[in-house]
MOPAC internal coordinates of N, CA, C and O (Angstrom, degrees):
PM7 1SCF
backbone

  N    0.0000 0     0.00 0     0.00 0    0    0    0
  C    1.4521 1     0.00 0     0.00 0    1    0    0
  C    1.5218 1   108.59 1     0.00 0    2    1    0
  O    1.2310 1   120.18 1   -53.17 1    3    2    1
  N    1.3133 1   117.25 1   126.83 1    3    2    1
  C    1.4636 1   121.28 1   177.29 1    5    3    2
  C    1.5157 1   109.01 1   -78.44 1    6    5    3
  O    1.2310 1   121.11 1   -37.44 1    7    6    5
  N    1.3113 1   115.49 1   142.56 1    7    6    5
  C    1.4516 1   119.58 1  -178.73 1    9    7    6
  C    1.5106 1   111.15 1  -139.58 1   10    9    7
  O    1.2310 1   121.30 1     7.14 1   11   10    9
  N    1.2832 1   115.12 1  -172.86 1   11   10    9
  C    1.4497 1   122.03 1   178.89 1   13   11   10
  C    1.5140 1   108.09 1  -120.37 1   14   13   11
  O    1.2310 1   120.32 1   -53.64 1   15   14   13
  N    1.3164 1   117.00 1   126.36 1   15   14   13
  C    1.4545 1   122.08 1   175.68 1   17   15   14
  C    1.5183 1   106.41 1  -105.19 1   18   17   15
  O    1.2310 1   120.60 1   -55.56 1   19   18   17
  N    1.3202 1   116.45 1   124.44 1   19   18   17
  C    1.4566 1   118.92 1  -176.80 1   21   19   18
  C    1.5183 1   112.94 1  -101.95 1   22   21   19
  O    1.2310 1   120.08 1  -174.79 1   23   22   21
  N    1.3120 1   117.45 1     5.21 1   23   22   21
  C    1.4640 1   119.34 1   175.03 1   25   23   22
  C    1.5046 1   112.94 1    71.85 1   26   25   23
  O    1.2310 1   121.31 1    33.07 1   27   26   25
  N    1.3101 1   115.10 1  -146.93 1   27   26   25
  C    1.4575 1   121.92 1  -177.80 1   29   27   26
  C    1.5194 1   110.94 1   -88.14 1   30   29   27
  O    1.2310 1   121.24 1    -8.50 1   31   30   29
  N    1.3114 1   115.23 1   171.50 1   31   30   29
  C    1.4557 1   121.34 1   175.90 1   33   31   30
  C    1.5213 1   107.93 1   -87.30 1   34   33   31
  O    1.2310 1   120.66 1   -60.13 1   35   34   33
  N    1.3253 1   116.34 1   119.87 1   35   34   33
  C    1.4575 1   121.23 1   177.12 1   37   35   34
  C    1.5229 1   110.25 1   -74.26 1   38   37   35
  O    1.2310 1   121.19 1   137.37 1   39   38   37
  N    1.3488 1   115.33 1   -42.63 1   39   38   37
  C    1.4603 1   119.60 1   178.90 1   41   39   38
  C    1.5123 1   110.33 1  -156.29 1   42   41   39
  O    1.2310 1   121.49 1   -25.35 1   43   42   41
  N    1.3261 1   114.76 1   154.65 1   43   42   41
  C    1.4544 1   122.74 1   172.94 1   45   43   42
  C    1.5247 1   105.49 1  -130.62 1   46   45   43
  O    1.2310 1   120.72 1   -54.98 1   47   46   45
  N    1.3172 1   116.22 1   125.02 1   47   46   45
  C    1.4545 1   120.39 1  -173.96 1   49   47   46
  C    1.5118 1   110.87 1  -130.51 1   50   49   47
  O    1.2310 1   120.70 1   -27.59 1   51   50   49
  N    1.3176 1   116.26 1   152.41 1   51   50   49
  C    1.4547 1   122.26 1   169.72 1   53   51   50
  C    1.5261 1   106.27 1  -109.92 1   54   53   51
  O    1.2310 1   121.28 1   -57.87 1   55   54   53
  N    1.3320 1   115.15 1   122.13 1   55   54   53
  C    1.4597 1   121.78 1  -178.19 1   57   55   54
  C    1.5219 1   107.83 1  -114.35 1   58   57   55
  O    1.2310 1   120.39 1   -50.89 1   59   58   57
  N    1.3278 1   116.86 1   129.11 1   59   58   57
  C    1.4648 1   122.05 1   178.84 1   61   59   58
  C    1.5243 1   109.48 1  -106.56 1   62   61   59
  O    1.2310 1   120.83 1   -49.24 1   63   62   61
  N    1.3416 1   116.02 1   130.76 1   63   62   61
  C    1.4563 1   121.76 1  -178.24 1   65   63   62
  C    1.5270 1   108.91 1  -139.25 1   66   65   63
  O    1.2310 1   120.54 1   -45.06 1   67   66   65
  N    1.3259 1   116.57 1   134.94 1   67   66   65
  C    1.4612 1   121.17 1   175.91 1   69   67   66
  C    1.5212 1   108.85 1   -81.77 1   70   69   67
  O    1.2310 1   120.70 1   -56.65 1   71   70   69
  N    1.3474 1   116.26 1   123.35 1   71   70   69
  C    1.4603 1   121.55 1  -176.87 1   73   71   70
  C    1.5220 1   111.50 1  -125.13 1   74   73   71
  O    1.2310 1   121.23 1   -27.48 1   75   74   73
  N    1.3170 1   115.25 1   152.52 1   75   74   73
  C    1.4665 1   123.31 1   173.14 1   77   75   74
  C    1.5288 1   107.48 1  -133.21 1   78   77   75
  O    1.2310 1   120.11 1   -97.54 1   79   78   77
  N    1.3484 1   117.39 1    82.46 1   79   78   77
  C    1.4635 1   120.84 1  -177.51 1   81   79   78
  C    1.5277 1   112.62 1   -65.40 1   82   81   79
  O    1.2310 1   121.46 1   -20.02 1   83   82   81
  N    1.3268 1   114.82 1   159.98 1   83   82   81
  C    1.4665 1   122.75 1   177.56 1   85   83   82
  C    1.5217 1   110.17 1   -82.13 1   86   85   83
  O    1.2310 1   120.97 1   -12.20 1   87   86   85
  N    1.3270 1   115.75 1   167.80 1   87   86   85
  C    1.4551 1   122.23 1   178.58 1   89   87   86
  C    1.5285 1   110.81 1   -59.05 1   90   89   87
  O    1.2310 1   120.89 1   -34.75 1   91   90   89
  N    1.3217 1   115.89 1   145.25 1   91   90   89
  C    1.4654 1   122.80 1   174.64 1   93   91   90
  C    1.5287 1   105.60 1  -108.51 1   94   93   91
  O    1.2310 1   120.65 1   -64.51 1   95   94   93
  N    1.3238 1   116.36 1   115.49 1   95   94   93
  C    1.4603 1   121.85 1  -176.01 1   97   95   94
  C    1.5256 1   111.35 1   -62.26 1   98   97   95
  O    1.2310 1   121.33 1   -16.40 1   99   98   97
  N    1.2993 1   115.06 1   163.60 1   99   98   97
  C    1.4559 1   122.13 1  -178.74 1  101   99   98
  C    1.5303 1   112.69 1   -63.16 1  102  101   99
  O    1.2310 1   120.93 1   -39.90 1  103  102  101
  N    1.3066 1   115.82 1   140.10 1  103  102  101
  C    1.4686 1   125.30 1   175.40 1  105  103  102
  C    1.5295 1   111.94 1    47.24 1  106  105  103
  O    1.2310 1   121.35 1  -123.08 1  107  106  105
  N    1.3239 1   115.03 1    56.92 1  107  106  105
  C    1.4688 1   119.81 1  -178.89 1  109  107  106
  C    1.5291 1   110.52 1  -159.21 1  110  109  107
  O    1.2310 1   121.59 1    -2.48 1  111  110  109
  N    1.3225 1   114.56 1   177.52 1  111  110  109
  C    1.4569 1   121.11 1   169.37 1  113  111  110
  C    1.5245 1   107.76 1  -116.43 1  114  113  111
  O    1.2310 1   121.30 1   -21.96 1  115  114  113
  N    1.3157 1   115.12 1   158.04 1  115  114  113
  C    1.4612 1   120.79 1   179.06 1  117  115  114
  C    1.5198 1   108.42 1  -141.73 1  118  117  115
  O    1.2310 1   120.59 1   -62.72 1  119  118  117
  N    1.3291 1   116.48 1   117.28 1  119  118  117
  C    1.4583 1   120.89 1   176.61 1  121  119  118
  C    1.5173 1   107.77 1   -94.10 1  122  121  119
  O    1.2310 1   121.11 1   -56.62 1  123  122  121
  N    1.3395 1   115.47 1   123.38 1  123  122  121
  C    1.4578 1   121.14 1  -177.19 1  125  123  122
  C    1.5194 1   109.29 1  -125.02 1  126  125  123
  O    1.2310 1   120.70 1   -45.99 1  127  126  125
  N    1.3245 1   116.26 1   134.01 1  127  126  125
  C    1.4668 1   122.32 1  -178.86 1  129  127  126
  C    1.5268 1   110.02 1   -96.56 1  130  129  127
  O    1.2310 1   121.17 1   -39.01 1  131  130  129
  N    1.3401 1   115.37 1   140.99 1  131  130  129
  C    1.4613 1   121.94 1  -178.49 1  133  131  130
  C    1.5226 1   109.66 1  -134.19 1  134  133  131
  O    1.2310 1   120.82 1   -31.07 1  135  134  133
  N    1.3140 1   116.03 1   148.93 1  135  134  133
  C    1.4549 1   121.67 1   176.21 1  137  135  134
  C    1.5211 1   109.21 1   -77.02 1  138  137  135
  O    1.2310 1   121.22 1   -55.52 1  139  138  137
  N    1.3248 1   115.28 1   124.48 1  139  138  137
  C    1.4608 1   122.60 1   175.47 1  141  139  138
  C    1.5310 1   106.12 1  -128.69 1  142  141  139
  O    1.2310 1   120.07 1   -83.83 1  143  142  141
  N    1.3277 1   117.47 1    96.17 1  143  142  141
  C    1.4666 1   121.26 1  -174.08 1  145  143  142
  C    1.5337 1   113.16 1   -56.06 1  146  145  143
  O    1.2310 1   121.43 1   -43.87 1  147  146  145
  N    1.3306 1   114.87 1   136.13 1  147  146  145
  C    1.4599 1   120.82 1   174.95 1  149  147  146
  C    1.5074 1   115.29 1    92.41 1  150  149  147
  O    1.2310 1   119.47 1   168.05 1  151  150  149
  N    1.3290 1   118.61 1   -11.95 1  151  150  149
  C    1.4630 1   121.27 1   179.20 1  153  151  150
  C    1.5269 1   108.88 1   -76.11 1  154  153  151
  O    1.2310 1   120.63 1   -43.68 1  155  154  153
  N    1.3319 1   116.40 1   136.32 1  155  154  153
  C    1.4605 1   121.83 1   177.36 1  157  155  154
  C    1.5246 1   110.09 1  -102.46 1  158  157  155
  O    1.2310 1   120.62 1   -27.83 1  159  158  157
  N    1.3170 1   116.43 1   152.17 1  159  158  157
  C    1.4635 1   121.12 1   179.85 1  161  159  158
  C    1.5266 1   112.25 1   -59.29 1  162  161  159
  O    1.2310 1   119.77 1   155.16 1  163  162  161
  N    1.3330 1   118.05 1   -24.84 1  163  162  161
  C    1.4697 1   122.16 1  -179.83 1  165  163  162
  C    1.5283 1   112.85 1   -87.20 1  166  165  163
  O    1.2310 1   119.79 1   177.04 1  167  166  165
  N    1.3369 1   118.02 1    -2.96 1  167  166  165
  C    1.4657 1   121.83 1   177.43 1  169  167  166
  C    1.5274 1   110.00 1   -76.53 1  170  169  167
  O    1.2310 1   121.07 1   -13.65 1  171  170  169
  N    1.3176 1   115.56 1   166.35 1  171  170  169
  C    1.4612 1   122.02 1   173.50 1  173  171  170
  C    1.5209 1   108.59 1  -122.27 1  174  173  171
  O    1.2310 1   120.72 1   -45.26 1  175  174  173
  N    1.3170 1   116.23 1   134.74 1  175  174  173
  C    1.4624 1   120.74 1   174.16 1  177  175  174
  C    1.5213 1   106.05 1   -99.81 1  178  177  175
  O    1.2310 1   120.25 1   -65.82 1  179  178  177
  N    1.3242 1   117.13 1   114.18 1  179  178  177
  C    1.4618 1   120.02 1  -174.54 1  181  179  178
  C    1.5256 1   113.29 1  -100.80 1  182  181  179
  O    1.2310 1   120.21 1   174.65 1  183  182  181
  N    1.3363 1   117.19 1    -5.35 1  183  182  181
  C    1.4681 1   119.30 1   178.90 1  185  183  182
  C    1.5207 1   109.81 1  -165.26 1  186  185  183
  O    1.2310 1   121.05 1   -33.53 1  187  186  185
  N    1.3313 1   115.61 1   146.47 1  187  186  185
  C    1.4584 1   121.94 1   170.15 1  189  187  186
  C    1.5209 1   107.18 1  -131.21 1  190  189  187
  O    1.2310 1   121.03 1   -39.32 1  191  190  189
  N    1.3162 1   115.64 1   140.68 1  191  190  189
  C    1.4560 1   121.53 1   179.42 1  193  191  190
  C    1.5191 1   109.42 1  -121.51 1  194  193  191
  O    1.2310 1   121.01 1   -63.04 1  195  194  193
  N    1.3393 1   115.67 1   116.96 1  195  194  193
  C    1.4668 1   121.93 1   173.34 1  197  195  194
  C    1.5226 1   105.20 1   -93.28 1  198  197  195
  O    1.2310 1   119.49 1   -51.68 1  199  198  197
  N    1.3320 1   118.58 1   128.32 1  199  198  197
  C    1.4655 1   120.38 1  -169.99 1  201  199  198
  C    1.5281 1   116.10 1   -69.81 1  202  201  199
  O    1.2310 1   119.55 1   157.87 1  203  202  201
  N    1.3334 1   118.47 1   -22.13 1  203  202  201
  C    1.4696 1   119.02 1   179.88 1  205  203  202
  C    1.5158 1   110.09 1  -127.34 1  206  205  203
  O    1.2310 1   121.11 1   -30.99 1  207  206  205
  N    1.3171 1   115.47 1   149.01 1  207  206  205
  C    1.4603 1   120.93 1   175.24 1  209  207  206
  C    1.5227 1   108.98 1   -85.87 1  210  209  207
  O    1.2310 1   120.95 1   -35.48 1  211  210  209
  N    1.3284 1   115.79 1   144.52 1  211  210  209
  C    1.4522 1   121.48 1   174.66 1  213  211  210
  C    1.5196 1   108.00 1  -130.23 1  214  213  211
  O    1.2310 1   120.53 1   -53.25 1  215  214  213
  N    1.3178 1   116.59 1   126.75 1  215  214  213
  C    1.4547 1   121.38 1  -178.18 1  217  215  214
  C    1.5200 1   110.62 1   -54.63 1  218  217  215
  O    1.2310 1   120.76 1   -53.80 1  219  218  217
  N    1.3303 1   116.16 1   126.20 1  219  218  217
  C    1.4547 1   122.56 1   176.41 1  221  219  218
  C    1.5153 1   115.56 1    86.37 1  222  221  219
  O    1.2310 1   119.56 1   168.58 1  223  222  221
  N    1.3286 1   118.44 1   -11.42 1  223  222  221
  C    1.4646 1   121.18 1  -177.86 1  225  223  222
  C    1.5195 1   109.94 1  -103.20 1  226  225  223
  O    1.2310 1   121.14 1   -48.49 1  227  226  225
  N    1.3183 1   115.43 1   131.51 1  227  226  225
  C    1.4555 1   119.72 1   177.17 1  229  227  226
  C    1.5173 1   110.99 1  -133.07 1  230  229  227
  O    1.2310 1   121.59 1   -12.43 1  231  230  229
  N    1.3226 1   114.57 1   167.57 1  231  230  229
  C    1.4634 1   121.00 1   174.31 1  233  231  230
  C    1.5199 1   106.71 1  -112.12 1  234  233  231
  O    1.2310 1   121.05 1   -62.35 1  235  234  233
  N    1.3348 1   115.60 1   117.65 1  235  234  233
  C    1.4576 1   121.10 1  -177.09 1  237  235  234
  C    1.5200 1   112.19 1   -88.45 1  238  237  235
  O    1.2310 1   120.14 1   156.80 1  239  238  237
  N    1.3297 1   117.34 1   -23.20 1  239  238  237
  C    1.4530 1   119.70 1  -179.07 1  241  239  238
  C    1.5146 1   112.12 1  -177.02 1  242  241  239
  O    1.2310 1   121.88 1   -12.96 1  243  242  241
  N    1.3332 1   114.01 1   167.04 1  243  242  241
  C    1.4656 1   121.29 1   178.08 1  245  243  242
  C    1.5250 1   107.21 1  -148.89 1  246  245  243
  O    1.2310 1   120.92 1   -35.62 1  247  246  245
  N    1.3352 1   115.84 1   144.38 1  247  246  245
  C    1.4714 1   119.96 1   178.68 1  249  247  246
  C    1.5166 1   109.71 1  -154.64 1  250  249  247
  O    1.2310 1   121.26 1   -23.59 1  251  250  249
  N    1.3213 1   115.20 1   156.41 1  251  250  249
  C    1.4614 1   120.54 1   171.21 1  253  251  250
  C    1.5143 1   105.63 1   -79.46 1  254  253  251
  O    1.2310 1   120.22 1   -56.93 1  255  254  253
  N    1.3353 1   117.18 1   123.07 1  255  254  253
  C    1.4591 1   120.96 1  -176.25 1  257  255  254
  C    1.5287 1   112.85 1  -107.60 1  258  257  255
  O    1.2310 1   120.29 1  -178.93 1  259  258  257
  N    1.3294 1   117.06 1     1.07 1  259  258  257
  C    1.4581 1   121.37 1   177.53 1  261  259  258
  C    1.5077 1   110.25 1   165.18 1  262  261  259
  O    1.2310 1   120.63 1    -2.81 1  263  262  261
  N    1.3240 1   116.41 1   177.19 1  263  262  261
  C    1.4658 1   119.47 1   175.72 1  265  263  262
  C    1.5265 1   108.95 1   -59.98 1  266  265  263
  O    1.2310 1   120.86 1   -49.26 1  267  266  265
  N    1.3297 1   115.96 1   130.74 1  267  266  265
  C    1.4686 1   122.74 1   178.99 1  269  267  266
  C    1.5241 1   113.46 1    61.41 1  270  269  267
  O    1.2310 1   119.89 1  -155.17 1  271  270  269
  N    1.3370 1   117.82 1    24.83 1  271  270  269
  C    1.4651 1   120.19 1  -177.11 1  273  271  270
  C    1.5251 1   111.80 1  -143.74 1  274  273  271
  O    1.2310 1   121.40 1   -48.07 1  275  274  273
  N    1.3375 1   114.92 1   131.93 1  275  274  273
  C    1.4599 1   122.42 1   175.78 1  277  275  274
  C    1.5227 1   107.76 1  -126.29 1  278  277  275
  O    1.2310 1   120.27 1   -42.05 1  279  278  277
  N    1.3334 1   117.09 1   137.95 1  279  278  277
  C    1.4662 1   121.85 1   178.21 1  281  279  278
  C    1.5230 1   110.01 1  -109.45 1  282  281  279
  O    1.2310 1   121.14 1   -45.10 1  283  282  281
  N    1.3170 1   115.43 1   134.90 1  283  282  281
  C    1.4634 1   122.61 1   176.31 1  285  283  282
  C    1.5219 1   107.64 1  -113.68 1  286  285  283
  O    1.2310 1   120.36 1   -46.86 1  287  286  285
  N    1.3366 1   116.91 1   133.14 1  287  286  285
  C    1.4568 1   121.36 1   173.99 1  289  287  286
  C    1.5242 1   108.12 1  -101.68 1  290  289  287
  O    1.2310 1   121.28 1   -68.46 1  291  290  289
  N    1.3325 1   115.15 1   111.54 1  291  290  289
  C    1.4617 1   122.08 1   176.54 1  293  291  290
  C    1.5263 1   108.43 1   -90.60 1  294  293  291
  O    1.2310 1   120.76 1   -27.49 1  295  294  293
  N    1.3382 1   116.16 1   152.51 1  295  294  293
  C    1.4645 1   121.44 1   177.47 1  297  295  294
  C    1.5259 1   109.10 1  -128.37 1  298  297  295
  O    1.2310 1   121.34 1   -41.30 1  299  298  297
  N    1.3353 1   115.04 1   138.70 1  299  298  297
  C    1.4586 1   121.90 1   178.77 1  301  299  298
  C    1.5243 1   108.67 1  -134.89 1  302  301  299
  O    1.2310 1   119.72 1   -79.48 1  303  302  301
  N    1.3420 1   118.15 1   100.52 1  303  302  301
  C    1.4600 1   120.55 1   179.46 1  305  303  302
  C    1.5347 1   113.55 1   -89.80 1  306  305  303
  O    1.2310 1   119.92 1  -172.33 1  307  306  305
  N    1.3211 1   117.76 1     7.67 1  307  306  305
  C    1.4620 1   121.13 1  -174.36 1  309  307  306
  C    1.5339 1   112.02 1   -87.28 1  310  309  307
  O    1.2310 1   121.01 1    -4.88 1  311  310  309
  N    1.3256 1   115.67 1   175.12 1  311  310  309
  C    1.4646 1   122.56 1  -177.97 1  313  311  310
  C    1.5302 1   112.90 1   -85.29 1  314  313  311
  O    1.2310 1   119.42 1  -175.82 1  315  314  313
  N    1.3180 1   118.71 1     4.18 1  315  314  313
  C    1.4640 1   121.60 1   178.90 1  317  315  314
  C    1.5090 1   110.99 1  -140.97 1  318  317  315
  O    1.2310 1   120.70 1   -22.11 1  319  318  317
  N    1.3345 1   116.27 1   157.89 1  319  318  317
  C    1.4615 1   120.72 1   177.70 1  321  319  318
  C    1.5292 1   110.98 1   -67.04 1  322  321  319
  O    1.2310 1   120.87 1   -30.84 1  323  322  321
  N    1.3261 1   115.93 1   149.16 1  323  322  321
  C    1.4652 1   122.16 1   178.23 1  325  323  322
  C    1.5248 1   108.10 1  -128.62 1  326  325  323
  O    1.2310 1   120.74 1   -51.51 1  327  326  325
  N    1.3225 1   116.19 1   128.49 1  327  326  325
  C    1.4539 1   120.46 1   173.86 1  329  327  326
  C    1.5213 1   108.37 1  -101.43 1  330  329  327
  O    1.2310 1   119.79 1   -60.94 1  331  330  329
  N    1.3365 1   118.01 1   119.06 1  331  330  329
  C    1.4589 1   119.64 1   176.67 1  333  331  330
  C    1.5337 1   109.97 1   -57.65 1  334  333  331
  O    1.2310 1   120.84 1   -35.28 1  335  334  333
  N    1.3144 1   115.99 1   144.72 1  335  334  333
  C    1.4598 1   121.84 1  -178.60 1  337  335  334
  C    1.5243 1   110.68 1   -51.30 1  338  337  335
  O    1.2310 1   120.88 1   -47.91 1  339  338  337
  N    1.3374 1   115.92 1   132.09 1  339  338  337
  C    1.4673 1   121.59 1  -178.68 1  341  339  338
  C    1.5146 1   111.14 1   -77.18 1  342  341  339
  O    1.2310 1   120.98 1   -27.40 1  343  342  341
  N    1.3055 1   115.72 1   152.60 1  343  342  341
  C    1.4708 1   124.79 1   172.76 1  345  343  342
  C    1.5177 1   113.31 1    57.10 1  346  345  343
  O    1.2310 1   120.72 1  -140.16 1  347  346  345
  N    1.3286 1   116.23 1    39.84 1  347  346  345
  C    1.4675 1   120.36 1   174.34 1  349  347  346
  C    1.5185 1   109.74 1   -97.46 1  350  349  347
  O    1.2310 1   120.91 1   -29.15 1  351  350  349
  N    1.3228 1   115.87 1   150.85 1  351  350  349
  C    1.4650 1   121.35 1   178.89 1  353  351  350
  C    1.5237 1   108.88 1   -92.35 1  354  353  351
  O    1.2310 1   120.98 1   -71.67 1  355  354  353
  N    1.3292 1   115.73 1   108.33 1  355  354  353
  C    1.4591 1   122.50 1   175.86 1  357  355  354
  C    1.5222 1   108.05 1   -89.00 1  358  357  355
  O    1.2310 1   120.71 1   -33.67 1  359  358  357
  N    1.3339 1   116.25 1   146.33 1  359  358  357
  C    1.4624 1   120.65 1   176.12 1  361  359  358
  C    1.5255 1   109.19 1  -115.52 1  362  361  359
  O    1.2310 1   121.05 1   -47.06 1  363  362  361
  N    1.3236 1   115.60 1   132.94 1  363  362  361
  C    1.4530 1   122.59 1   179.25 1  365  363  362
  C    1.5205 1   109.28 1  -115.18 1  366  365  363
  O    1.2310 1   120.19 1   -44.33 1  367  366  365
  N    1.3281 1   117.23 1   135.67 1  367  366  365
  C    1.4603 1   121.57 1   172.72 1  369  367  366
  C    1.5311 1   106.68 1   -98.81 1  370  369  367
  O    1.2310 1   121.25 1   -66.03 1  371  370  369
  N    1.3185 1   115.22 1   113.97 1  371  370  369
  C    1.4626 1   122.70 1  -175.26 1  373  371  370
  C    1.5283 1   109.65 1  -110.36 1  374  373  371
  O    1.2310 1   120.85 1   -48.37 1  375  374  373
  N    1.3326 1   115.99 1   131.63 1  375  374  373
  C    1.4644 1   122.53 1   177.24 1  377  375  374
  C    1.5207 1   108.09 1  -113.84 1  378  377  375
  O    1.2310 1   121.12 1   -49.40 1  379  378  377
  N    1.3204 1   115.47 1   130.60 1  379  378  377
  C    1.4710 1   121.49 1   178.38 1  381  379  378
  C    1.5287 1   108.88 1  -114.80 1  382  381  379
  O    1.2310 1   119.80 1   -60.66 1  383  382  381
  N    1.3564 1   117.99 1   119.34 1  383  382  381
  C    1.4708 1   120.32 1   177.26 1  385  383  382
  C    1.5232 1   110.37 1   -72.99 1  386  385  383
  O    1.2310 1   120.75 1   -25.57 1  387  386  385
  N    1.3373 1   116.18 1   154.43 1  387  386  385
  C    1.4569 1   119.16 1   179.58 1  389  387  386
  C    1.5195 1   112.77 1   -80.64 1  390  389  387
  O    1.2310 1   120.02 1   161.27 1  391  390  389
  N    1.3370 1   117.56 1   -18.73 1  391  390  389
  C    1.4659 1   120.74 1   177.96 1  393  391  390
  C    1.5258 1   108.84 1  -163.94 1  394  393  391
  O    1.2310 1   121.84 1   -15.72 1  395  394  393
  N    1.3147 1   114.08 1   164.28 1  395  394  393
  C    1.4653 1   120.52 1   174.74 1  397  395  394
  C    1.5152 1   106.79 1  -130.72 1  398  397  395
  O    1.2310 1   120.84 1   -59.14 1  399  398  397
  N    1.3232 1   115.99 1   120.86 1  399  398  397
  C    1.4585 1   121.78 1  -179.91 1  401  399  398
  C    1.5204 1   107.83 1  -123.31 1  402  401  399
  O    1.2310 1   119.55 1   -45.58 1  403  402  401
  N    1.3318 1   118.46 1   134.42 1  403  402  401
  C    1.4445 1   121.73 1  -177.52 1  405  403  402
  C    1.5204 1   111.71 1  -114.98 1  406  405  403
  O    1.2310 1   121.16 1   -16.08 1  407  406  405
  N    1.3191 1   115.38 1   163.92 1  407  406  405
  C    1.4638 1   120.88 1   172.81 1  409  407  406
  C    1.5164 1   114.85 1    91.70 1  410  409  407
  O    1.2310 1   119.37 1  -172.56 1  411  410  409
  N    1.3189 1   118.80 1     7.44 1  411  410  409
  C    1.4549 1   120.99 1   178.80 1  413  411  410
  C    1.5152 1   110.65 1   -87.54 1  414  413  411
  O    1.2310 1   120.37 1   -35.26 1  415  414  413
  N    1.3146 1   116.90 1   144.74 1  415  414  413
  C    1.4710 1   120.99 1   174.40 1  417  415  414
  C    1.5267 1   107.38 1   -79.30 1  418  417  415
  O    1.2310 1   120.95 1   -55.77 1  419  418  417
  N    1.3154 1   115.79 1   124.23 1  419  418  417
  C    1.4717 1   120.35 1  -178.32 1  421  419  418
  C    1.4930 1   109.10 1  -113.73 1  422  421  419
  O    1.2310 1   120.10 1   180.00 1  423  422  421

């Protein structure tokens, strides 16, 4: 099986950004994209921290979705819509590989 070897970690950073996500409809997930300056499409986001807990609202995943952009997938299993708290500072842990090499058997 051919794979991608990304080598070593060039840098690991924590980036803080103030976000105001949109409402997450009832019994669904919502993937929302946010501007995170300095993030490259080849980076990996390995963690996101929302500073406050909200009953019924969860984070199902996070990924780098493009240059200067990170997407968070919120989940709402409740019977009503939930709007994540506005103007909160989210923290992202971003990992940048030192190289990307393709075509290796993994």
